[in-house]
Residue frames as a rotation matrix with the C-alpha (Angstrom) as fourth column:
MET 1
0.880 0.210 -0.426 119.09
0.413 -0.782 0.467 -81.22
-0.235 -0.587 -0.775 66.21
ARG 2
0.403 -0.729 0.554 121.62
0.414 -0.394 -0.820 -78.58
0.816 0.560 0.143 65.23
VAL 3
0.653 -0.300 -0.696 124.24
0.657 -0.234 0.717 -77.49
-0.378 -0.925 0.044 67.80
ILE 4
0.717 -0.329 0.615 126.00
0.242 -0.709 -0.662 -74.17
0.654 0.624 -0.429 67.20
ASN 5
0.343 -0.698 -0.629 129.45
0.882 0.008 0.472 -73.38
-0.324 -0.716 0.618 68.57
ARG 6
0.745 -0.072 0.663 130.33
0.292 -0.859 -0.421 -69.67
0.600 0.507 -0.619 68.47
THR 7
0.841 -0.541 -0.005 133.54
-0.183 -0.293 0.938 -69.85
-0.509 -0.788 -0.345 70.47
TYR 8
0.282 -0.848 -0.448 137.26
-0.946 -0.168 -0.277 -70.00
0.160 0.502 -0.850 69.69
HIS 9
-0.481 -0.487 0.729 137.35
-0.705 0.709 0.008 -73.56
-0.521 -0.510 -0.684 71.10
SER 10
-0.188 0.395 -0.899 136.66
-0.645 0.641 0.417 -76.90
0.741 0.658 0.134 69.38
PHE 11
-0.166 0.271 0.948 134.84
-0.904 0.341 -0.256 -79.59
-0.393 -0.900 0.188 71.37
GLU 12
-0.767 0.041 -0.641 134.51
-0.236 0.910 0.341 -83.37
0.597 0.413 -0.688 71.21
ALA 13
0.355 0.909 0.219 131.30
-0.724 0.119 0.680 -84.98
0.592 -0.400 0.700 72.40
GLU 14
-0.705 -0.635 0.315 131.95
-0.679 0.478 -0.557 -87.10
0.204 -0.607 -0.768 75.50
GLU 15
-0.861 0.507 -0.028 128.57
0.492 0.819 -0.295 -88.56
-0.127 -0.268 -0.955 76.41
ALA 16
-0.695 0.715 0.073 124.87
-0.611 -0.641 0.464 -88.03
0.378 0.278 0.883 75.82
ALA 17
-0.846 0.531 -0.054 121.58
0.476 0.706 -0.524 -89.11
-0.240 -0.469 -0.850 77.34
ILE 18
-0.782 0.618 -0.081 118.03
-0.592 -0.694 0.410 -88.52
0.197 0.368 0.909 76.19
LYS 19
-0.693 0.685 0.227 114.42
0.420 0.638 -0.646 -89.48
-0.587 -0.352 -0.729 76.95
CYS 20
-0.874 0.486 0.004 111.43
-0.237 -0.434 0.869 -89.18
0.424 0.759 0.494 74.68
TYR 21
-0.709 0.705 0.005 107.87
0.231 0.239 -0.943 -88.79
-0.666 -0.667 -0.333 76.00
CYS 22
-0.657 0.706 0.265 104.47
0.209 -0.167 0.963 -88.88
0.725 0.688 -0.038 74.30
GLY 23
0.568 0.746 0.347 102.34
-0.131 -0.334 0.933 -86.87
0.813 -0.576 -0.092 76.67
ASN 24
0.400 -0.402 0.823 103.47
-0.916 -0.148 0.373 -88.11
-0.028 -0.903 -0.428 80.12
GLU 25
0.896 -0.018 0.443 104.38
-0.036 0.993 0.114 -91.62
-0.442 -0.118 0.889 78.92
GLU 26
-0.049 -0.977 -0.205 108.06
-0.662 -0.122 0.740 -92.49
-0.748 0.172 -0.641 78.31
VAL 27
0.877 0.364 -0.312 108.42
-0.457 0.436 -0.775 -93.84
-0.146 0.823 0.549 74.83
ASP 28
0.683 -0.724 -0.098 112.17
0.538 0.588 -0.605 -94.36
0.495 0.360 0.791 74.54
LYS 29
0.830 -0.556 -0.042 115.47
-0.388 -0.632 0.671 -93.41
-0.400 -0.540 -0.740 76.15
GLY 30
0.801 -0.595 0.069 119.05
0.470 0.553 -0.687 -93.65
0.370 0.583 0.723 74.99
THR 31
0.680 -0.685 -0.263 122.66
-0.113 -0.451 0.885 -92.98
-0.725 -0.572 -0.384 75.80
TRP 32
0.823 -0.556 0.114 125.92
0.216 0.121 -0.969 -92.52
0.525 0.822 0.220 73.92
ASP 33
0.758 -0.647 -0.089 129.51
-0.050 -0.193 0.980 -92.64
-0.651 -0.738 -0.179 75.16
ARG 34
0.667 -0.564 -0.486 132.63
-0.720 -0.321 -0.615 -91.61
0.191 0.761 -0.621 73.17
LYS 35
-0.206 -0.851 0.483 134.95
-0.918 0.339 0.204 -93.96
-0.338 -0.402 -0.851 75.11
THR 36
-0.324 0.142 0.935 133.01
0.012 0.989 -0.146 -97.10
-0.946 -0.037 -0.322 74.24
GLY 37
-0.902 -0.016 -0.432 131.67
-0.411 -0.276 0.869 -95.74
-0.134 0.961 0.242 70.95
SER 38
-0.745 0.656 -0.118 128.35
0.574 0.721 0.388 -97.29
0.339 0.222 -0.914 71.75
GLY 39
-0.729 0.588 -0.350 124.85
-0.024 -0.533 -0.846 -96.09
-0.684 -0.608 0.403 72.33
THR 40
-0.097 0.830 0.549 121.48
0.818 0.380 -0.431 -95.53
-0.566 0.407 -0.716 70.77
PHE 41
0.319 0.175 -0.931 122.15
-0.236 -0.937 -0.257 -92.15
-0.918 0.302 -0.258 69.14
ASP 42
0.810 -0.006 0.586 122.44
0.547 0.368 -0.752 -92.15
-0.211 0.930 0.302 65.37
ARG 43
0.139 -0.747 0.650 124.89
0.658 -0.420 -0.624 -89.23
0.740 0.515 0.434 65.37
VAL 44
0.859 -0.025 -0.512 126.70
0.379 -0.641 0.667 -87.00
-0.345 -0.767 -0.542 67.84
ASP 45
0.565 -0.620 0.544 129.10
0.499 -0.268 -0.824 -84.62
0.657 0.737 0.158 66.07
ALA 46
-0.276 -0.731 -0.624 132.17
0.921 -0.386 0.045 -82.80
-0.274 -0.562 0.780 67.37
LEU 47
0.842 0.529 -0.103 131.89
0.494 -0.834 -0.246 -79.00
-0.217 0.156 -0.964 67.42
PRO 48
-0.121 -0.897 0.426 134.51
0.942 -0.239 -0.234 -77.14
0.311 0.373 0.874 65.46
ASN 49
-0.498 -0.055 -0.866 135.29
0.503 -0.832 -0.236 -73.57
-0.707 -0.553 0.442 66.61
PHE 50
-0.448 0.474 -0.758 132.71
-0.585 -0.796 -0.151 -71.21
-0.676 0.376 0.634 65.07
GLY 51
-0.801 0.168 -0.575 131.05
-0.433 0.502 0.749 -74.26
0.414 0.849 -0.329 63.47
ASP 52
0.153 0.947 0.282 127.97
-0.987 0.131 0.094 -76.44
0.053 -0.292 0.955 63.72
GLY 53
-0.945 -0.324 -0.038 127.36
-0.321 0.944 -0.072 -79.99
0.060 -0.056 -0.997 64.68
LYS 54
-0.033 0.974 -0.223 124.38
-0.734 0.128 0.667 -82.33
0.679 0.186 0.710 64.79
ILE 55
-0.814 0.004 0.581 122.80
-0.428 0.671 -0.605 -84.69
-0.393 -0.741 -0.545 67.27
GLU 56
-0.211 0.770 -0.602 120.45
-0.792 0.226 0.567 -87.35
0.573 0.597 0.562 65.88
PHE 57
-0.863 0.092 0.497 118.32
-0.314 0.673 -0.669 -89.78
-0.396 -0.734 -0.552 67.87
HIS 58
-0.586 0.660 -0.470 115.71
-0.393 0.276 0.877 -92.10
0.709 0.698 0.098 66.33
VAL 59
-0.627 0.464 0.625 112.60
-0.645 0.140 -0.751 -92.86
-0.436 -0.875 0.212 68.36
PRO 60
-0.884 0.352 -0.307 110.87
0.052 0.728 0.683 -96.11
0.464 0.588 -0.663 67.41
VAL 61
-0.444 0.824 0.352 107.13
-0.870 -0.301 -0.391 -95.85
-0.217 -0.480 0.850 67.93
ALA 62
-0.975 -0.084 -0.205 105.71
-0.125 0.972 0.199 -99.31
0.183 0.220 -0.958 68.49
LYS 63
-0.406 0.897 -0.178 102.17
0.910 0.379 -0.167 -98.55
-0.082 -0.230 -0.970 69.59
VAL 64
-0.149 0.476 0.867 99.49
0.286 -0.818 0.499 -95.86
0.947 0.322 -0.014 69.41
TYR 65
-0.855 -0.194 -0.480 99.66
0.515 -0.209 -0.832 -93.77
0.061 -0.958 0.279 72.61
ASN 66
-0.071 0.905 -0.419 96.67
0.867 -0.152 -0.474 -92.04
-0.492 -0.397 -0.775 74.20
ASN 67
0.837 0.277 -0.471 97.60
0.089 -0.920 -0.381 -88.57
-0.539 0.277 -0.795 72.92
LEU 68
0.228 -0.776 0.589 99.91
0.940 0.334 0.076 -88.49
-0.255 0.536 0.805 69.91
GLU 69
0.867 0.201 0.456 99.79
0.368 -0.876 -0.313 -84.71
0.336 0.439 -0.833 69.65
LYS 70
0.713 -0.592 0.375 102.60
-0.671 -0.731 0.121 -83.69
0.203 -0.338 -0.919 72.02
TRP 71
0.713 -0.614 -0.338 106.08
0.553 0.789 -0.267 -85.16
0.431 0.004 0.902 72.03
ASN 72
0.855 -0.449 0.259 108.97
-0.518 -0.750 0.411 -84.14
0.010 -0.486 -0.874 74.30
LEU 73
0.456 -0.816 -0.356 112.70
0.503 0.566 -0.653 -84.79
0.734 0.119 0.668 74.22
GLU 74
0.861 -0.237 0.450 114.72
-0.493 -0.606 0.624 -84.18
0.125 -0.759 -0.639 77.39
GLY 75
0.771 -0.624 -0.126 118.40
0.635 0.768 0.080 -84.87
0.047 -0.141 0.989 77.99
THR 76
0.697 -0.635 -0.332 121.97
-0.364 -0.713 0.599 -83.70
-0.617 -0.296 -0.729 78.05
VAL 77
0.768 -0.625 0.141 125.12
0.493 0.435 -0.753 -83.80
0.409 0.648 0.643 75.89
LYS 78
0.732 -0.619 -0.284 128.52
0.019 -0.399 0.917 -83.27
-0.681 -0.677 -0.281 77.51
TYR 79
0.818 -0.542 0.191 131.45
0.185 -0.067 -0.980 -81.93
0.544 0.838 0.046 75.49
LYS 80
0.551 -0.744 -0.377 135.15
0.478 -0.089 0.874 -81.47
-0.684 -0.662 0.307 76.25
SER 81
0.779 -0.317 -0.541 137.42
-0.556 -0.749 -0.361 -78.89
-0.291 0.582 -0.759 74.64
ASN 82
0.880 -0.462 -0.113 140.16
0.266 0.676 -0.687 -80.30
0.393 0.575 0.717 72.38
LYS 83
-0.238 -0.964 0.121 142.79
0.463 -0.222 -0.858 -78.13
0.854 -0.149 0.499 74.08
PRO 84
-0.220 0.136 -0.966 143.06
0.954 -0.178 -0.242 -76.57
-0.205 -0.975 -0.090 77.51
VAL 85
0.789 0.508 0.344 141.54
0.544 -0.839 -0.007 -73.09
0.285 0.193 -0.939 77.87
ILE 86
-0.015 -0.888 0.459 144.24
0.417 -0.423 -0.805 -70.43
0.909 0.179 0.377 77.82
ASP 87
0.216 0.149 0.965 143.03
-0.584 -0.772 0.250 -68.56
0.782 -0.618 -0.079 80.93
THR 88
0.616 0.187 0.765 143.01
-0.778 0.294 0.555 -71.57
-0.121 -0.937 0.326 83.28
GLY 89
-0.497 -0.819 -0.285 145.01
-0.860 0.508 0.039 -74.29
0.113 0.265 -0.958 81.55
GLU 90
-0.608 0.388 0.692 142.13
-0.074 0.841 -0.536 -76.71
-0.790 -0.377 -0.483 82.19
TYR 91
-0.907 0.351 0.232 139.78
0.342 0.292 0.893 -78.27
0.246 0.889 -0.385 79.67
ALA 92
-0.599 0.799 0.060 136.36
-0.791 -0.578 -0.199 -76.70
-0.124 -0.166 0.978 79.23
ILE 93
-0.941 0.339 -0.011 133.54
0.336 0.936 0.100 -79.22
0.044 0.090 -0.995 79.81
PRO 94
-0.661 0.750 -0.025 130.23
-0.746 -0.660 -0.088 -77.63
-0.083 -0.039 0.996 78.78
GLU 95
-0.792 0.531 0.299 126.95
0.463 0.844 -0.273 -79.51
-0.398 -0.078 -0.914 79.13
ILE 96
-0.815 0.566 -0.124 124.05
-0.502 -0.583 0.639 -78.77
0.289 0.583 0.759 76.79
GLY 97
-0.615 0.707 0.348 120.56
-0.015 0.431 -0.902 -79.37
-0.788 -0.560 -0.255 78.10
ILE 98
-0.914 0.403 -0.054 117.94
-0.008 0.115 0.993 -80.64
0.407 0.908 -0.102 75.67
CYS 99
-0.541 0.831 -0.134 114.31
0.327 0.061 -0.943 -79.73
-0.775 -0.554 -0.304 76.27
LEU 100
-0.928 0.210 -0.309 112.18
-0.371 -0.414 0.831 -79.80
0.047 0.886 0.462 73.11
GLU 101
-0.261 0.909 0.325 108.44
0.075 0.355 -0.932 -80.02
-0.962 -0.219 -0.161 72.59
TYR 102
-0.969 0.016 -0.246 106.98
-0.247 -0.077 0.966 -80.96
-0.004 0.997 0.078 69.25
VAL 103
-0.202 0.969 0.145 103.26
-0.299 0.080 -0.951 -80.78
-0.933 -0.235 0.273 68.46
LEU 104
-0.877 -0.075 0.475 102.02
0.367 0.534 0.762 -82.99
-0.311 0.842 -0.440 65.60
SER 105
-0.617 0.694 -0.371 99.35
-0.784 -0.585 0.209 -81.78
-0.072 0.419 0.905 63.20
GLU 106
0.303 0.821 0.483 96.17
-0.631 0.553 -0.544 -83.81
-0.714 -0.140 0.686 62.62
LYS 107
0.769 -0.055 -0.636 97.65
-0.567 0.400 -0.720 -85.07
0.294 0.915 0.276 59.30
GLN 108
-0.296 -0.950 -0.099 100.93
-0.725 0.291 -0.624 -86.13
0.622 -0.113 -0.775 60.99
ILE 109
-0.413 0.225 0.883 98.97
-0.747 0.471 -0.469 -87.99
-0.521 -0.853 -0.026 63.72
ALA 110
0.684 0.730 -0.008 96.91
-0.572 0.530 -0.626 -89.81
-0.453 0.433 0.780 61.08
ASN 111
0.480 -0.597 -0.643 100.08
-0.592 0.321 -0.739 -90.79
0.647 0.736 -0.199 59.19
LEU 112
-0.546 -0.713 0.439 101.78
-0.796 0.279 -0.537 -91.97
0.260 -0.643 -0.720 62.38
LYS 113
0.000 0.649 0.761 98.74
-0.687 0.553 -0.471 -94.10
-0.726 -0.523 0.446 63.36
GLU 114
0.831 0.293 -0.474 98.77
-0.557 0.441 -0.704 -95.63
0.003 0.848 0.530 59.88
ILE 115
0.051 -0.925 -0.377 102.45
-0.655 0.254 -0.712 -96.55
0.754 0.283 -0.593 60.11
VAL 116
-0.598 -0.264 0.757 102.15
-0.794 0.321 -0.515 -97.98
-0.107 -0.909 -0.402 63.62
GLU 117
0.334 0.822 0.462 99.12
-0.656 0.554 -0.512 -100.11
-0.677 -0.132 0.724 62.72
ILE 118
0.691 -0.140 -0.709 100.96
-0.589 0.460 -0.664 -101.60
0.420 0.877 0.236 59.72
VAL 119
-0.418 -0.907 -0.048 103.87
-0.630 0.327 -0.704 -102.69
0.654 -0.264 -0.709 61.96
């Protein structure tokens, strides 16, 4: 997922949490924390001023679910500005909400079923 920062401030990612659903069934969930450097995210980038960053999270699919067509990601990523904001002298701490729906095509569903059955 691409995150776009169009402000004068640079931000470091502080923590992240996400859940993945296939239909109404929870498939996977994960967290990430900058202080411990641990978590299940593959990548959580800092956001340079007027720059882009990425968030990557891998969802292992271990079984064939009832309806493989609709997939949802829900979660949050919290950032903290690298410097205090000039107006207040405090650090900005924005939180980005993640709410994505992805619909697989018939071909993608067939490919996914094939991969899951091999494992």
